[in-house]
C-alpha positions in Angstrom: 46.8 179.7 -179.7 50.3 180.7 -180.8 52.6 182.8 -178.6 55.3 184.5 -180.5 58.3 186.1 -178.7 60.7 188.0 -181.0 59.1 186.2 -184.0 59.8 182.8 -182.4 56.9 180.5 -181.4 57.0 179.8 -177.7 56.5 176.2 -176.6 55.8 175.6 -172.9 58.5 173.6 -171.1 57.4 170.7 -169.0 59.3 168.7 -166.5 58.8 165.2 -167.8 59.9 163.8 -164.5 61.6 160.5 -163.8 60.0 157.3 -165.0 60.0 155.0 -162.0 59.6 151.3 -161.9 56.1 151.8 -160.5 55.1 154.2 -163.2 56.6 151.9 -165.9 54.7 148.9 -164.5 51.5 151.0 -164.3 51.9 152.1 -167.9 52.5 148.5 -169.1 49.5 147.3 -167.1 47.4 149.9 -168.9 48.7 148.9 -172.3 48.1 145.2 -171.7 44.6 146.1 -170.6 44.0 148.0 -173.8 45.1 145.1 -175.9 43.2 142.5 -174.0 39.9 144.4 -173.6 40.0 145.9 -177.1 37.5 148.6 -176.2 38.1 150.9 -179.1 35.7 153.5 -177.8 37.9 154.0 -174.7 41.3 154.0 -176.4 41.9 157.8 -176.1 41.1 157.8 -172.4 43.2 154.8 -171.8 46.1 156.3 -173.8 45.9 159.3 -171.5 46.1 157.0 -168.5 49.3 155.6 -169.8 50.7 159.1 -170.5 49.7 160.1 -167.0 51.5 157.1 -165.5 54.7 157.9 -167.3 54.6 161.7 -167.1 51.8 163.4 -165.0 53.0 166.9 -166.1 52.9 166.1 -169.7 49.5 164.5 -169.3 48.3 167.7 -167.7 49.7 169.8 -170.5 48.1 167.5 -173.1 44.7 168.0 -171.3 45.1 171.8 -171.5 46.7 172.2 -174.8 47.2 169.0 -177.0 49.0 171.2 -179.6 51.5 172.5 -177.1 52.2 169.0 -175.9 52.6 167.8 -179.5 55.0 170.7 -180.3 57.0 169.9 -177.1 57.5 166.3 -178.0 57.9 167.0 -181.8 60.1 170.1 -182.0 61.3 168.9 -185.5 57.9 169.8 -186.8 57.9 173.4 -185.7 58.4 175.8 -188.5 
């Protein structure tokens, strides 16, 4: 769903939060697990776990609206 305000597409703002040492370590652990286990059928869920470790707010937006999350992280692709 697109929301236009004054002819400009609205993209939700999300506080990405601070990446702490613990969140970085958790994300790295998840990535190593993904490489080691090579469970291709679980990669999307595992990628979400990494995203959630780094930015829970962005992960939540991604769950609700992947397009809004994509647009937020790739503003150069908005027309």
